[in-house]
C-alpha positions in Angstrom: -67.2 -58.3 46.1 -67.1 -62.0 47.0 -66.5 -64.6 44.3 -69.3 -67.0 43.5 -68.9 -70.6 44.3 -69.0 -72.3 40.9 -69.7 -75.8 42.4 -72.6 -74.4 44.4 -74.0 -72.8 41.2 -73.8 -76.1 39.4 -75.5 -77.8 42.4 -78.3 -75.3 42.2 -78.6 -76.1 38.4 -78.9 -79.8 39.2 -81.6 -79.0 41.7 -83.4 -77.1 39.0 -83.4 -74.1 41.3 -83.0 -71.3 38.8 -84.5 -68.7 41.1 -82.1 -69.7 43.9 -79.2 -69.4 41.5 -80.2 -66.0 40.4 -80.8 -64.8 44.0 -77.4 -66.2 45.0 -75.6 -64.0 42.5 -77.8 -61.0 43.4 -77.3 -61.3 47.2 -73.6 -62.1 47.0 -73.0 -59.0 44.9 -74.7 -56.9 47.5 -73.6 -58.6 50.7 -69.9 -58.4 50.0 -68.0 -57.9 53.2 -70.9 -56.3 55.1 -71.9 -57.7 58.4 -75.6 -57.1 57.6 -77.5 -56.3 54.4 -80.9 -54.8 55.1 -83.3 -54.1 52.2 -86.9 -53.1 51.9 -88.7 -56.3 50.8 -90.6 -54.6 48.0 -87.5 -52.9 46.8 -85.6 -56.2 46.9 -88.3 -58.0 44.9 -88.2 -55.2 42.3 -84.4 -55.3 42.1 -84.6 -59.0 41.4 -87.1 -58.7 38.6 -89.9 -60.0 40.8 -91.9 -56.7 40.9 -95.0 -58.6 39.9 -94.9 -60.3 43.3 -94.4 -56.9 45.1 -97.5 -55.5 43.3 -99.8 -58.3 44.5 -102.3 -57.9 47.3 -100.6 -58.6 50.7 -102.2 -62.0 51.2 -101.3 -63.1 47.6 -97.8 -61.7 48.0 -97.2 -63.6 51.2 -98.4 -66.8 49.4 -96.0 -66.2 46.5 -93.1 -65.5 48.9 -93.8 -68.7 50.8 -94.1 -70.8 47.7 -91.2 -69.5 45.6 -88.9 -66.8 47.1 -88.4 -68.1 50.6 -87.6 -71.7 49.5 -85.1 -70.3 47.0 -83.5 -68.2 49.8 -83.5 -71.2 52.1 -81.2 -73.0 49.6 -78.7 -70.2 50.1 -78.4 -70.7 53.8 -74.9 -71.8 54.6 -73.5 -70.8 51.2 -74.2 -67.1 50.5 -75.9 -66.2 53.7 -76.0 -67.5 57.3 -79.7 -66.6 57.4 -82.3 -64.0 56.5 -85.4 -62.6 58.3 -88.2 -60.2 57.9 -88.6 -57.4 60.4 -91.8 -55.7 61.4 -91.1 -52.7 59.2 -91.2 -54.5 55.9 -87.5 -55.1 55.5 -85.6 -58.3 54.7 -82.3 -58.6 56.6 -79.5 -60.8 55.2 -76.9 -62.1 57.6 -73.7 -63.0 55.6 -72.0 -66.3 56.2 -69.0 -65.8 58.4 
């Protein structure tokens, strides 16, 4: 398991990005030394305590993802992950930072 970057955690706190900080720890714990971390999007949301988003109707879920989850994950780019993307089968793919 990779160590968390304490300075990055403090930066996220100063940005008032509590969700991003939580997702940082969650993703780093699972990515580890893997070259790719695929996860079913609904399962990922439930694992993160965001099951209420997973249970929304698809159009509402997409709005919530765009308004909260994706901006939080965008803050992690370059620190915990290189990038992430959604595939056409309902999975979220995390590409670890090299």
